[in-house]
C-alpha positions in Angstrom: -14.1 -15.0 17.3 -13.2 -18.0 14.8 -9.9 -19.9 14.6 -10.1 -19.1 11.0 -10.2 -15.3 11.2 -8.2 -15.1 14.3 -5.8 -16.7 11.5 -6.6 -14.5 9.2 -6.1 -11.4 11.0 -3.0 -12.5 12.1 -1.5 -13.0 8.6 -3.1 -9.6 7.8 -1.3 -8.3 11.0 2.0 -9.4 10.1 1.6 -8.4 6.4 1.2 -4.4 7.6 4.0 -5.0 9.8 6.1 -5.9 7.0 5.4 -3.0 4.6 6.2 -0.7 7.5 9.2 -2.3 8.0 10.1 -2.6 4.4 8.8 1.2 3.4 9.5 3.0 6.7 13.1 5.0 7.1 13.7 7.4 9.9 11.5 9.8 9.8 7.6 10.1 9.2 6.0 7.3 7.5 2.6 6.0 6.1 1.5 2.9 4.4 -2.3 1.7 3.9 -1.8 -2.2 4.3 -5.7 -2.3 2.9 -5.0 -0.6 -0.2 -1.7 -2.4 -0.7 -3.5 -5.5 0.0 -6.5 -4.9 -2.1 -3.9 -3.9 -4.8 -1.7 -7.4 -4.8 -5.0 -9.2 -3.9 -5.8 -8.6 -7.3 -2.6 -9.1 -8.8 -3.0 -12.5 -7.3 -6.4 -13.1 -8.6 -4.8 -12.3 -12.3 -1.7 -14.6 -11.9 -0.8 -18.0 -11.8 1.8 -20.2 -10.9 5.0 -19.0 -8.3 3.7 -15.8 -9.6 0.2 -16.1 -7.7 2.1 -17.9 -4.9 4.5 -15.5 -4.2 2.5 -12.8 -3.4 -0.2 -15.2 -1.8 2.3 -16.1 0.6 3.3 -12.1 1.5 -0.7 -11.5 2.3 -1.6 -15.0 3.7 1.2 -16.7 5.0 1.4 -20.0 5.8 -2.1 -20.0 8.2 -4.6 -18.2 5.8 -5.7 -18.1 2.7 -5.6 -15.3 -0.3 -9.5 -15.7 -0.2 -9.7 -15.3 3.4 -7.6 -11.9 2.8 -10.2 -11.0 0.3 -12.7 -12.3 2.8 -11.1 -9.5 5.5 -10.3 -7.1 3.4 -14.9 -7.2 2.1 -15.6 -7.0 5.4 -13.6 -3.7 6.3 -15.2 -1.9 2.7 -18.3 -1.8 4.7 -18.6 0.3 8.4 -21.0 -0.3 11.2 -24.7 2.0 11.5 -24.2 5.8 12.5 -24.4 6.1 15.8 -23.1 9.8 15.7 -24.4 13.0 14.4 -21.7 13.2 11.8 -21.8 10.3 9.3 -19.2 8.4 8.5 -17.8 8.0 5.1 -15.5 4.9 3.2 -15.6 4.5 0.0 -13.6 2.0 -1.7 -12.3 1.3 -5.7 -11.3 -1.8 -7.5 -10.4 -1.3 -11.1 -8.5 -3.1 -13.7 -7.6 -0.3 -16.5 -6.8 -1.8 -19.3 -5.2 -1.0 -23.1 -8.6 -2.4 -25.2 -5.7 -4.5 -27.2 -5.3 -6.6 -24.6 -7.2 -9.6 -24.6 -8.7 -10.2 -21.4 -9.8 -13.8 -20.0 -12.8 -14.5 -20.2 -14.2 -14.4 -16.5 -11.5 -12.0 -15.0 -14.2 -9.3 -15.0 -16.6 -11.9 -13.3 -13.6 -12.2 -10.6 -12.9 -8.7 -10.5 -16.8 -8.0 -9.3 -16.2 -10.2 -6.0 -14.4 -7.3 -4.7 -15.8 -4.3 -3.6 -16.9 -1.6 -6.2 -14.6 -4.1 -8.5 -15.0 -3.0 -12.5 -13.3 -3.3 -15.2 -12.0 0.2 -17.4 -10.3 1.2 -21.0 -7.3 3.3 -20.9 -5.5 4.6 -24.5 -2.1 3.4 -22.8 -0.5 2.6 -26.3 -2.2 5.5 -28.1 -2.2 8.4 -25.4 0.3 6.8 -22.3 -0.3 10.3 -20.7 -4.0 10.7 -21.1 -4.5 7.0 -19.7 -2.3 8.2 -16.8 -4.5 11.2 -16.7 -8.3 9.1 -16.6 -6.5 7.4 -14.0 -5.3 9.9 -11.4 -8.9 11.5 -12.1 -10.8 8.5 -11.0 -8.6 8.0 -7.8 -9.1 11.8 -7.0 -12.8 11.4 -6.9 -12.9 8.4 -4.9 -10.0 9.9 -2.3 -12.2 12.9 -2.1 -9.1 15.1 -3.9 -7.0 14.2 -1.3 -4.5 11.7 -3.3 -4.5 13.7 -7.1 -1.8 12.1 -8.5 -1.0 9.4 -7.9 0.5 7.8 -10.9 3.3 10.9 -11.5 4.3 11.6 -15.0 6.5 9.0 -17.1 5.1 6.5 -14.9 3.1 5.1 -17.6 4.9 4.6 -20.8 3.8 3.5 -24.4 4.5 -0.5 -23.1 2.1 -0.1 -20.6 -0.9 -2.2 -21.4 -2.7 -2.8 -18.0 -3.2 -1.0 -14.1 -4.4 -2.8 -11.1 -6.0 0.4 -8.5 -7.2 -0.1 -5.5 -8.3 3.1 -3.9 -9.6 4.2 -0.6 -11.3 7.1 1.2 -12.3 7.0 5.3 -13.7 9.8 7.0 -14.7 9.2 10.4 -15.3 11.7 13.2 -14.5 10.4 17.0 -17.6 9.2 19.3 -15.9 11.6 21.6 -14.6 14.6 20.6 -11.2 16.4 21.5 -12.5 19.4 22.7 -10.8 22.1 21.0 -10.7 24.7 23.8 -8.2 21.9 25.7 -5.7 21.9 22.9 -2.3 23.7 23.8 1.2 23.7 22.9 3.7 21.2 25.0 6.6 19.8 23.8 6.8 16.6 21.9 10.4 14.5 22.2 12.1 14.1 18.8 14.8 12.7 18.4 16.6 15.7 17.6 15.3 17.0 21.2 11.5 18.9 22.1 9.7 20.7 19.8 6.7 22.4 21.1 3.4 21.0 18.9 -0.5 21.5 20.0 -1.5 18.7 21.9 -4.8 17.7 21.9 -6.5 16.7 25.6 -9.3 14.0 26.6 -10.2 12.6 29.9 -11.7 9.2 29.1 -12.7 5.8 29.2 -10.2 4.4 26.1 -9.4 0.8 25.8 -6.1 0.4 27.4 -3.5 -2.2 27.4 0.3 -2.8 28.0 2.6 -5.3 27.1 6.1 -6.3 26.0 7.1 -2.4 26.5 4.5 -1.2 25.3 1.0 0.7 26.3 -1.5 0.6 23.6 -4.8 3.0 23.6 -7.9 3.4 21.3 -9.8 6.0 20.6 -13.1 5.2 19.3 -14.7 6.7 16.0 -17.9 6.4 14.6 -18.7 3.5 12.2 -16.6 0.9 14.1 -13.0 2.4 13.2 -11.0 2.9 16.4 -7.0 4.7 16.1 -4.6 2.5 18.3 -1.4 4.8 19.6 0.8 2.6 20.0 3.9 4.0 22.5 7.0 2.1 23.5 8.5 2.7 27.0 12.0 3.3 25.1 12.9 5.2 22.2 10.6 3.7 19.2 14.1 3.2 16.7 15.0 0.7 19.8 11.9 -0.8 20.4 10.1 -0.7 16.8 12.0 -3.9 15.3 10.4 -5.4 18.7 7.0 -4.8 17.5 5.6 -7.9 15.4 2.3 -9.9 15.1 2.0 -11.9 18.4 2.9 -8.8 20.5 0.3 -6.9 18.4 -2.3 -9.7 18.7 -1.4 -9.3 22.9 -2.0 -6.0 23.3 -5.4 -6.4 21.3 -6.4 -9.2 23.1 -5.7 -7.6 26.9 -7.6 -4.5 25.3 -10.0 -3.0 28.4 -11.6 0.1 29.2 -9.6 2.2 31.6 -10.0 5.9 32.8 -7.1 7.6 30.5 -6.3 11.1 30.5 -4.8 10.9 27.0 -2.5 14.3 25.6 -1.5 13.6 21.7 -0.8 15.6 18.5 -2.6 16.3 15.7 -1.5 14.5 12.9 -1.2 15.3 9.0 1.2 12.5 6.4 1.3 12.5 3.3 3.4 9.8 2.1 4.0 8.6 -1.8 6.2 6.0 -2.9 6.9 3.4 -5.0 6.5 -0.3 -3.6 8.4 -2.5 -5.8 11.6 -2.5 -3.9 9.8 -3.0 -0.6 8.4 -6.4 -2.3 11.0 -7.6 -3.6 12.5 -7.5 -0.5 10.1 -9.5 0.8 9.6 -12.3 -1.3 7.7 -10.8 -4.0 9.9 -10.9 -7.6 8.4 -12.9 -10.0 6.1 -10.7 -10.8 8.4 -7.9 -11.8 10.1 -10.5 -14.5 9.7 -11.8 -17.9 9.2 -15.2 -16.4 5.5 -13.6 -14.8 2.3 -15.4 -15.3 -0.8 -13.6 -15.3 -2.7 -16.2 -17.2 -5.5 -15.6 -15.1 -5.9 -12.2 -16.9 -4.7 -12.5 -20.4 -3.6 -14.8 -22.9 -0.9 -12.7 -23.6 2.3 -14.2 -22.4 4.6 -10.5 -22.5 2.7 -9.4 -19.3 4.7 -8.6 -16.0 4.0 -5.4 -13.3 6.2 -3.2 -13.8 6.1 -0.8 -10.8 3.5 -1.0 -7.9 2.7 2.8 -6.7 1.3 3.7 -3.3 0.3 6.8 -1.7 -1.2 7.3 1.8 -3.0 9.9 3.5 -3.9 10.7 7.1 -4.9 13.5 8.9 -6.5 13.4 13.0 -7.6 16.7 14.6 -10.1 17.5 17.8 -13.0 16.4 15.5 -12.2 12.8 14.4 -10.2 11.6 11.2 -10.1 11.2 7.8 -7.6 9.5 5.3 -6.9 8.5 1.6 -5.1 5.5 0.3 -4.5 4.2 -3.5 -1.8 1.5 -4.9 -1.6 0.9 -8.7 0.4 -2.1 -9.9 1.5 -1.1 -13.4 1.8 -3.9 -15.9 3.5 -3.7 -19.6 4.7 -5.7 -22.6 7.9 -7.8 -22.5 9.3 -9.0 -25.9 9.7 -13.7 -24.7 13.3 -14.1 -25.5 13.0 -16.9 -28.5 16.5 -18.6 -27.5 19.2 -19.1 -25.1 21.2 -15.9 -24.0 24.2 -15.0 -25.8 26.8 -14.9 -22.9 29.3 -12.2 -22.9 31.8 -12.0 -20.2 33.8 -8.8 -20.3 36.8 -10.3 -18.0 39.8 -9.0 -20.3 41.2 -5.7 -21.9 38.5 -4.0 -24.5 37.5 -1.3 -26.7 34.8 0.9 -25.8 33.5 3.5 -28.6 30.5 6.1 -27.3 29.0 7.8 -30.7 25.8 9.2 -32.0 23.4 6.6 -33.5 21.7 8.4 -36.0 24.6 10.1 -37.9 27.3 7.8 -35.9 29.3 10.0 -35.3 31.8 9.1 -32.5 32.0 10.7 -29.2 34.4 8.7 -27.4 36.8 5.9 -28.7 38.3 4.2 -25.4 40.6 1.2 -24.6 40.1 -0.2 -21.2 43.0 -2.4 -20.2 42.7 -1.5 -16.6 39.2 -0.4 -15.7 
């Protein structure tokens, strides 16, 4: 593996762990770094200046570049040749959904075409926001084999939305060596609230195995060059998770070697929707959400900014293999551009407050505020 590939992978691992930490609470969590990085890569290609630099810093860090990250994601969009009896399935789409009244910069469609299945599609955002939402949701549902039927919830597309950058991903791969279903039996899974019985899969085989920095890693191989990496801490996850960074994870991956392992693990079924906007702001990506955003590589209209980044990840593991789907959408809207310096109003002394019905002029409340 080349040093350039090492640095690109390290940057991606750091991004994956950063987004996980920023979005995970104390309960089950699931995020698709691939989908999130793809959607943010599309945003980077559409942006210029500080708007692009903030996203690039999160995606690539100082040791990689957005182009290298795009290459890494493109490489992962193709699976290795089938070795088992069941065909692995991977589907990836990257789409700019645009209002037909938004002038696109010449050449942007060519930039988008360099992404896996990168296309431009039109949607009636301004005239029919919910129709646009339905069209995007239907396309995501088709890519994700109906695992994500409604990425964009009601009212997520409004009359000022004019574009949405969307990545969608579907993955279904069988294990190289399936877990025998007859060996699955209830066992205790020790949750923070105490043990609970769950169906536990069992298999003894030669898996990739490593120990480092208080973590045990087991790699369960699947077809197509995919693996599921189980990371088990030697103490409470709540205490250990903060120690997991790209260096610890990289060390575990470097030390991975074949080992006979008696593996017992639960089936997994997760479906986690959510918004990434707050997490991204906390990670330093702020300008793209403001009227100062510069998306001049996408359109000549200077009023464009990102309103929200919506994400959903579905992951299922059972005796036969794993299935996952993810989608990320950066919705974009037009904002009014300030034409002059704002007037400063500092309400720092007693004032009157009037609450009224704007259309009729009826006053609901009139108050004097002396000691708020």
